[in-house]
C-alpha positions, 0 to 999 in steps of 0.5 A: 500500500505504501508503494501506491501512495508513494507513486501517487505522491511522486506523480503529484509532485512531478505535476507541480514541478511541471506547472512551475513550482520550484524544487526548493518550494517542494523541498520546504513543503516536504520538510514541513510535513516532517519528512526526513532529509534523506527521504526528501532527497530521494523523492526530489531525485525521482521527481526530477527523473519523472519530469525529465521523462515527461519533457523528453516524451513531449519533445518527441511529440512536438517534433513528430508534429512538425514533420507531419505538418511540413510534409503536409505543406510540401504535399499540398504545394506539390499537388498544386504545382502538378495540377498547374503542370498538367493544365499546361499553365506552369513549368511545361518545359520541365520533365514531369519527374521534377514537377511531381517530386515535391508532392511524393516528397511531401507524402514521404515526410508525412509518413515519417511524421506519422511514424514518429507519432506512433513510435513509442518512446523508449524507457529512460535508462535506469543508471544514473548519468554522469551529471548525477555522479558529479553533482549529487542532490543535497 
């Protein structure tokens, strides 16, 4: 039962940190509740790991959306260019492969963006990083 309460407390603290609350404010709040300094440091480390994981996850979602939107714009521009080419209004002197390539490139970029959106992000490494070894939390 204490594991589930620790997990819910960890989620709550990570959410507060993501909303802009500082680590010092979180530390003061935990110290005010009578928690031991060692336990506070352990909990702050876990909160930091959770916040970093969420930031990485959010960043990959944003990047995937940008790829998809860029591909969509390129595909629409290529489609318009292809229609104008087939109507004989624009670039009739170019080979058709050059005119159709922006459309197909846009489709490819959109597919890559969709792949990034569906790809599950990998779990964070359980080992502590180089920075943690150099600067332990106090």
